[in-house]
C-alpha positions, 0 to 999 in steps of 0.5 A: 527270126529268119529274114531274107537278106537283100543280097539274096533278093539281088542275086536271085532276081538278078540271075532271073533277069540274066536268064531272060525269065523276068523283065528289068523292071520286075527284077528291080521291083522284087529286089527293092521289095519294101525298101524305098529305093536301091542304087549302086555306086562305084560301077565302072564307067558311071559317075555317082550312084545309079538306079538299080535297073540301069545298074543291072543293065550296065553289069550285064554289058560289062560281062556279068553272067551270074550273081552269088551271095556271101553271108560272112560273120566273124571267123566264117568268111562264108561265100567270100574270095577276097581281096581284103578290102571287099571282105572287110566291107562284106563282113561289116554288112554280114552280106554281099553279092559277087558278080560272076564274069566281071570280078566285081562285088556289091555290098549293101549299106542301109540308110533309115529315116523316119519314126518307128513303124514308118521308116523310109529305107534306102540302100546303096550298093557299093561296087568293089573289085573281087578276086576270081576264086571259088567262094569260101565254105559254100556246099553243094545243094546236095551237101546242104540238104543232108546237113540241114536234115541233121541240123533240124534234128539237132535244133529240135533236140536242143529246144526240147532239152531247154524246155523251149520246143512248143513251150510258152505263148511267146514261142508259139506266137513266133512260130505262128508268125513265121508260118503266116509269112511263109504261107503269104510268100509261098512260091516266092522263096526264089526267083523264076528259073531256080531248080526245085531243089534250091527252093526246097533247101532254102525253105528247110534253112528257114525252118532251121533258122526259125527254131534257132531264133525261138531257142535264142529268144524264148526261154522257159517262162521267159527267164534265161540266166547268163549261163543258160544263154551261153550254153544255148549259144554253144549248142545252137551255133553249129546249127545256125552255121549250117542254116546260113551255109544252106541259104548261100548254097540255095541262092548260088544254085543258078551260077553253080548249075551254069558252071556244071553245064559248062 
């Protein structure tokens, strides 16, 4: 199921803070969301981890003008620009934030404690140097939107071919749960100040991600053989890749718009 990456929240609300659209406390609250606390360690000029509000202010003082998201997976360094140490940490976490203007990157590490259903989650963001270069394989919003429209058709066709689309109570329950969350979070896909097209692209990426999740998790009658799973993965992997690229493009739209305007 599609989930909002922590790097997406930090980039979106960090950008809104830089633009003066939200207060530091509101930005920090939105970034932390349902976690207990977020800290950033390794900031230049700071000893040990510091709180999120202080850290965002410190990054701004260092020259931060925007935040980008990276969502790399094995064989796909999406949004990364190096060096190898940062790329390796980001790949392990499958997400990261790069700070535009100061050549720094942030990689989250999650700590959990407590029983299931009452987990206490803390996040430490590790601050590391990054290479100032264009991020890998990130499309423009226009490209992402066109690719997603095609991916949505492909995902629907794959689901139909697997007899999954709309079939079975488990798949229907997954779709209903997604719709309920989407309605509850309407208008909160991105932070204030993002272009409407970025919101539209992110919502479409969520829809594609939902279809991919349903296809992976709910086979005909709940029974899926190893060969069926392999065929399903091969068919859906390109669709999943497009959805991830679109997510990154949407979160990065603030910085891309600033660059375009010069």
